[in-house]
C-alpha positions as CSV (number, residue, x, y, z in Angstrom):
1,M,74.4,11.3,71.8
2,T,74.7,14.5,70.8
3,S,76.3,16.6,73.2
4,S,76.0,20.7,73.3
5,R,78.8,23.0,74.2
6,R,78.0,26.0,76.4
7,L,80.1,29.0,77.5
8,R,80.9,28.5,80.9
9,H,82.9,31.7,81.5
10,P,81.0,35.1,80.6
11,V,82.4,37.6,78.1
12,F,83.8,40.9,80.0
13,L,84.0,43.9,78.1
14,G,86.1,46.3,79.2
15,P,84.6,49.6,80.3
16,S,85.9,51.5,77.4
17,V,84.2,49.0,75.0
18,A,81.2,48.9,77.1
19,A,81.0,52.5,77.1
20,L,81.4,52.7,73.0
21,L,78.7,50.4,72.5
22,L,76.4,52.1,74.8
23,V,77.1,55.6,72.8
24,A,76.6,54.2,69.5
25,A,73.5,52.2,70.5
26,G,72.3,55.9,71.6
27,C,72.9,57.8,68.4
28,S,70.0,58.3,66.3
29,S,70.9,60.9,64.1
30,S,73.3,60.4,61.2
31,G,75.3,63.5,61.6
32,E,75.1,64.3,57.7
33,A,73.0,67.4,56.6
34,V,69.8,66.3,55.0
35,S,69.7,67.1,50.9
36,V,67.0,69.7,50.5
37,T,66.4,71.4,47.0
38,V,66.5,75.4,48.3
39,P,63.9,77.2,46.3
40,S,64.8,80.6,44.4
41,P,61.9,82.9,45.5
42,P,61.5,86.5,44.7
43,P,63.0,89.1,47.0
44,E,60.0,89.8,48.7
45,A,59.0,86.3,49.6
46,A,63.2,85.6,50.6
47,A,62.9,88.0,53.2
48,Y,59.4,86.6,54.7
49,C,61.5,83.5,54.5
50,R,64.2,84.9,56.5
51,A,61.9,85.9,59.2
52,L,60.3,82.7,59.2
53,H,63.6,80.8,59.3
54,E,64.8,82.8,62.6
55,E,61.3,81.7,64.1
56,L,61.3,78.2,63.8
57,P,60.5,75.9,66.2
58,E,64.0,73.6,67.4
59,T,61.2,70.6,68.1
60,V,58.8,69.4,66.2
61,A,56.6,66.1,66.7
62,G,59.4,65.1,69.2
63,H,62.1,65.7,66.3
64,D,65.1,67.8,67.4
65,R,66.1,70.1,64.4
66,G,69.0,69.2,62.3
67,D,71.1,70.7,59.1
68,T,69.7,70.8,55.8
69,G,72.5,70.6,52.8
70,P,73.2,73.0,51.5
71,K,72.5,74.9,54.2
72,S,69.9,78.0,53.7
73,E,67.5,80.6,55.3
74,L,64.9,78.8,53.1
75,T,65.0,75.4,54.5
76,A,64.6,73.5,57.7
77,E,64.8,69.7,58.7
78,W,63.7,67.5,61.9
79,G,64.3,64.2,62.4
80,D,67.0,63.6,59.8
81,G,64.5,64.3,57.0
82,A,61.6,63.2,58.8
83,I,60.0,66.8,58.4
84,V,61.2,69.1,55.9
85,L,60.2,72.8,55.3
86,R,61.1,74.6,52.4
87,C,60.2,78.5,52.1
88,G,59.2,80.3,48.8
89,V,58.8,77.8,46.8
90,P,56.4,78.2,43.7
91,R,52.5,78.2,44.2
92,P,51.4,74.6,43.4
93,A,49.1,73.7,40.5
94,K,47.0,71.7,42.7
95,M,46.0,75.3,44.1
96,D,43.6,75.3,40.9
97,D,42.0,72.4,41.7
98,P,38.8,73.1,43.4
99,M,38.4,69.7,44.8
100,A,42.2,69.8,46.4
101,K,42.2,68.6,50.1
102,G,43.3,71.1,52.5
103,T,43.3,71.2,56.4
104,E,44.0,74.3,59.0
105,A,45.9,73.9,61.5
106,N,47.1,76.5,64.2
107,G,45.6,79.3,62.4
108,V,47.1,78.3,59.3
109,N,45.6,76.9,55.8
110,W,47.6,74.6,54.2
111,L,46.8,72.5,50.9
112,L,47.5,68.6,50.8
113,E,49.0,66.7,48.2
114,Q,50.4,63.0,48.6
115,P,53.0,62.3,46.2
116,K,53.4,58.9,45.0
117,D,56.1,56.9,47.1
118,A,56.4,59.6,49.7
119,G,54.5,61.0,52.7
120,P,52.3,63.7,52.4
121,R,53.5,67.6,51.2
122,F,51.6,70.3,52.8
123,T,51.7,73.9,51.3
124,T,50.1,77.3,52.8
125,T,47.8,79.2,51.2
126,Y,46.5,82.5,51.3
127,R,49.9,83.9,52.1
128,K,52.8,86.1,50.7
129,A,55.2,83.4,50.4
130,Y,54.4,79.9,50.1
131,V,55.8,77.7,52.8
132,E,55.9,73.4,52.3
133,V,56.4,71.4,55.0
134,S,56.9,67.3,53.4
135,L,56.5,64.5,56.2
136,S,57.9,61.1,55.8
137,A,55.8,58.1,54.9
138,E,55.4,57.3,59.0
139,Y,52.7,60.8,58.7
140,A,50.4,59.2,56.1
141,H,47.6,59.6,58.3
142,D,48.8,62.6,60.6
143,A,48.8,66.4,59.9
144,S,49.6,67.1,63.8
145,P,53.2,68.4,63.2
146,L,51.7,71.6,61.3
147,A,50.3,73.0,64.5
148,A,54.0,73.4,65.4
149,F,54.8,75.9,62.3
150,G,51.1,77.9,62.9
151,P,53.0,80.5,65.1
152,A,55.8,81.3,62.9
153,V,54.0,81.3,60.1
154,E,51.4,83.8,61.3
155,K,54.1,86.0,62.9
156,T,56.3,86.3,59.6
157,V,54.5,85.3,56.7
158,P,51.5,87.8,56.1
159,G,48.6,86.8,54.7
160,L,47.2,87.8,51.1
């Protein structure tokens, strides 16, 4: 016959330990800057990108805006890298492909590229500066975050 032993006295965590556990559990941000390669556009495109940086939303698809490393007016991120924006990127070669896929979101046209082992990447078309938005794999079939960028792109980066 086997006997099992049960704890008869509940474990009491002092208020400071319990509070620390609650705070730690509630933290979803790593607090570290997301590493992003900063583009090096020509001066005219860089000026549009700086203007865009000032107009970008604080929240996209429920994610708060965070910091990129290195800090730059040409980059931004939301949700610890779930959504990453780079402005002033080179024109993607895929734009020469007549079979390339694209989408329109909130008045802005975007080229779709699907890198291997990554989420979708979108780049604006018909603009004086190319704006790239990379989404994590959780957005593999969801381009809805692009709508948040439409008003800022329309306002700051003129069409061709």
